[in-house]
C-alpha positions as CSV (number, residue, x, y, z in Angstrom):
1,M,96.5,-127.9,-64.4
2,K,100.0,-129.4,-64.9
3,R,102.6,-129.9,-62.2
4,Y,106.3,-130.3,-62.8
5,L,106.9,-132.7,-59.9
6,S,110.4,-133.8,-60.9
7,L,111.5,-130.3,-61.4
8,V,110.5,-129.4,-57.9
9,T,112.0,-132.5,-56.5
10,M,115.3,-131.7,-58.2
11,L,115.2,-128.3,-56.5
12,F,114.5,-129.9,-53.1
13,V,117.3,-132.4,-53.4
14,T,119.7,-129.6,-54.5
15,S,118.7,-127.3,-51.6
16,A,118.6,-130.1,-49.0
17,T,122.2,-131.1,-49.7
18,A,123.4,-127.5,-50.1
19,A,126.0,-126.0,-47.8
20,T,125.3,-122.6,-46.2
21,I,127.2,-119.4,-45.6
22,E,126.4,-117.3,-42.6
23,P,127.2,-113.6,-42.2
24,K,128.6,-112.5,-38.8
25,N,130.0,-109.4,-37.0
26,D,127.5,-106.9,-38.5
27,L,127.9,-108.1,-42.0
28,E,125.0,-108.4,-44.4
29,I,124.8,-110.5,-47.5
30,L,122.8,-108.5,-50.1
31,F,123.2,-110.7,-53.2
32,I,124.4,-114.2,-53.9
33,D,125.2,-115.2,-57.5
34,G,123.3,-112.1,-58.7
35,V,120.1,-112.9,-56.8
36,K,118.9,-110.5,-54.1
37,V,118.8,-111.9,-50.6
38,E,115.8,-110.9,-48.4
39,E,117.1,-112.1,-45.0
40,K,120.5,-110.3,-45.2
41,R,121.8,-111.5,-41.8
42,E,120.7,-115.1,-42.1
43,S,122.4,-118.2,-43.5
44,V,122.1,-118.6,-47.2
45,D,122.3,-121.8,-49.2
46,I,125.2,-122.2,-51.6
47,Q,126.6,-124.9,-53.8
48,P,130.2,-126.0,-53.9
49,G,132.2,-124.2,-56.5
50,L,132.5,-120.5,-57.6
51,V,130.2,-118.3,-55.5
52,Q,129.7,-114.5,-55.8
53,L,128.5,-112.5,-52.8
54,V,127.7,-108.9,-52.4
55,V,128.2,-107.9,-48.8
56,K,128.0,-104.7,-46.7
57,Y,129.1,-103.8,-43.2
58,T,126.6,-101.9,-41.2
59,K,126.6,-101.2,-37.5
60,K,125.7,-98.5,-34.9
61,L,128.9,-97.0,-33.7
62,K,130.0,-94.2,-31.4
63,D,130.8,-90.9,-33.0
64,S,131.8,-88.1,-30.6
65,G,129.8,-89.8,-27.8
66,K,126.7,-90.3,-29.9
67,D,125.3,-93.3,-31.7
68,R,125.6,-93.2,-35.5
69,V,125.0,-95.9,-38.0
70,Y,128.0,-96.7,-40.3
71,D,127.2,-98.2,-43.7
72,S,130.1,-99.4,-45.8
73,A,129.9,-99.5,-49.6
74,P,128.8,-102.8,-51.0
75,Y,131.7,-105.2,-51.9
76,V,131.6,-108.0,-54.5
77,V,133.3,-111.0,-53.0
78,N,134.2,-114.0,-55.1
79,L,135.3,-117.4,-53.6
80,D,135.6,-121.0,-54.4
81,A,133.3,-122.7,-51.9
82,P,134.0,-126.2,-50.6
83,D,131.3,-128.7,-49.8
84,A,131.0,-127.4,-46.2
85,D,129.2,-124.7,-44.2
86,L,130.9,-121.4,-44.2
87,T,130.9,-118.1,-42.2
88,I,131.9,-114.7,-43.5
89,S,132.7,-112.1,-40.8
90,G,133.2,-108.4,-40.9
91,P,135.9,-106.5,-39.1
92,K,135.6,-105.7,-35.3
93,L,135.2,-102.0,-35.1
94,F,134.3,-99.8,-32.2
95,S,133.9,-96.2,-33.4
96,Y,132.7,-94.4,-36.5
97,S,136.1,-92.8,-37.1
98,Q,137.7,-96.3,-36.9
99,A,135.3,-97.6,-39.5
100,N,135.9,-94.7,-41.8
101,T,139.6,-95.3,-41.7
102,H,139.3,-99.1,-42.1
103,F,137.1,-98.8,-45.2
104,K,139.4,-96.3,-47.0
105,K,141.3,-99.4,-48.1
106,D,140.3,-102.9,-48.9
107,P,138.7,-104.3,-45.7
108,E,139.5,-107.8,-44.4
109,W,136.7,-110.3,-44.4
110,K,137.1,-113.6,-42.6
111,V,135.8,-116.5,-44.6
112,E,136.2,-119.9,-43.0
113,T,134.6,-123.3,-42.5
114,E,133.2,-124.5,-39.2
115,S,136.5,-126.3,-38.5
116,G,138.4,-123.0,-38.9
117,Q,139.8,-123.5,-42.4
118,A,140.4,-120.2,-44.1
119,I,138.9,-119.7,-47.6
120,E,140.6,-117.5,-50.1
121,Y,138.6,-114.8,-51.8
122,T,138.9,-111.8,-54.1
123,Q,137.0,-108.5,-53.7
124,E,136.0,-105.3,-55.4
125,V,133.9,-102.3,-54.4
126,L,130.7,-102.4,-56.3
127,D,130.7,-99.5,-58.8
128,R,128.4,-96.6,-57.7
129,G,125.5,-95.4,-59.8
130,D,124.6,-91.9,-60.6
131,G,122.5,-89.5,-58.6
132,I,122.0,-88.7,-54.9
133,F,121.5,-92.4,-54.0
134,P,124.3,-94.2,-55.8
135,Y,123.3,-97.7,-54.7
136,Y,119.5,-97.3,-55.1
137,D,119.2,-99.8,-58.0
138,M,121.4,-102.5,-56.7
139,P,120.2,-105.3,-59.0
140,K,121.2,-103.2,-62.0
141,L,124.6,-102.3,-60.5
142,V,125.4,-106.0,-59.8
143,R,124.3,-107.0,-63.3
144,E,126.4,-104.3,-64.9
145,H,129.4,-105.2,-62.7
146,N,129.3,-108.7,-64.0
147,E,128.6,-107.7,-67.6
148,K,131.6,-105.4,-67.7
149,R,133.9,-108.3,-66.5
150,G,132.3,-110.9,-68.7
151,L,131.2,-112.9,-65.6
152,V,128.3,-115.3,-65.7
153,V,127.2,-116.3,-62.2
154,G,124.6,-118.2,-60.4
155,S,122.0,-120.7,-61.6
156,G,122.0,-119.2,-65.1
157,A,125.5,-120.6,-65.5
158,A,126.0,-123.5,-63.2
159,L,122.5,-125.1,-63.5
160,A,122.4,-124.6,-67.3
161,A,125.7,-126.4,-67.6
162,T,124.5,-129.2,-65.3
163,A,121.2,-129.6,-67.2
164,Q,122.9,-129.8,-70.5
165,D,125.5,-132.3,-69.3
166,A,123.0,-134.6,-67.8
167,N,120.3,-134.2,-70.5
168,A,118.0,-133.5,-67.6
169,T,114.3,-134.1,-68.1
170,V,111.1,-133.6,-66.2
171,V,107.9,-135.6,-66.0
172,E,104.9,-133.5,-66.9
173,V,101.8,-134.7,-65.2
174,A,98.4,-133.7,-66.7
175,E,95.1,-133.8,-64.9
176,T,94.2,-137.0,-66.6
177,G,97.2,-138.6,-64.9
178,E,99.1,-139.0,-68.2
179,K,102.8,-138.6,-67.8
180,T,105.0,-137.2,-70.5
181,V,108.8,-136.9,-70.3
182,V,110.0,-133.5,-71.6
183,Q,113.4,-131.8,-71.8
184,L,114.1,-129.6,-68.8
185,D,113.5,-125.9,-69.3
186,T,116.4,-124.5,-67.4
187,S,114.8,-121.1,-67.0
188,N,112.1,-122.7,-64.8
189,L,114.7,-124.2,-62.6
190,D,116.5,-120.8,-62.5
191,Q,113.3,-119.1,-61.4
192,L,112.6,-121.7,-58.6
193,K,116.2,-121.4,-57.3
194,A,116.0,-117.6,-57.4
195,W,112.7,-117.7,-55.5
196,Y,114.1,-120.1,-52.9
197,L,117.2,-117.9,-52.3
198,K,115.0,-114.8,-51.9
199,S,112.5,-116.4,-49.5
200,S,112.5,-116.4,-45.8
201,K,113.2,-119.4,-43.6
202,E,109.5,-119.8,-42.9
203,D,108.7,-119.7,-46.6
204,R,111.3,-122.4,-47.3
205,K,109.9,-124.6,-44.6
206,E,106.4,-124.2,-46.1
207,F,107.7,-124.9,-49.5
208,R,109.4,-128.1,-48.4
209,R,106.2,-129.3,-46.7
210,W,104.2,-128.6,-49.8
211,M,106.7,-130.4,-51.9
212,I,106.5,-133.5,-49.7
213,D,102.7,-133.5,-50.0
214,Q,103.0,-133.6,-53.8
215,E,104.9,-136.9,-53.8
């Protein structure tokens, strides 16, 4: 059995120093850099630079005196993230009709640092799919959105460039204890980062503990 210790350590260092973005005011982060997010209302790790989010506003609002859940369409939000923790907030709405009116035009999201510095962004409504449930296959819709615009986002772009620039390598450790330096397989790193982004807070803690035990 072989273990890619340096590869995992690289992931740990990257994630440990990463900033975060936290959704607020009934906003959910569905995807980040093309990767589905499982904990939609929790902070997500991001790296400084270009970041793509897919967000959705969802809240139980009053509609003629009754409670009714309002779900907005998903929006693709692109921003240039600084090396700082961020929050992204949805609009403050109090009724179903108010939400309907608000989302007939481009909504206003509030993206800012902990110190209150506003971060500029661009946004587009995610194109609908066909059929009764137009957003059923979200991964496909996000992928097609980026392909149509010639966008390459996430670890497949940023990490690949970093690995090539640094001529990154890993140390392959065999059961015999023999160590061999091999060129980094970026796809492995991509998979690890994708797993990390998709995992829950508890899974991330367990992963970090496991990683420390391997050193």
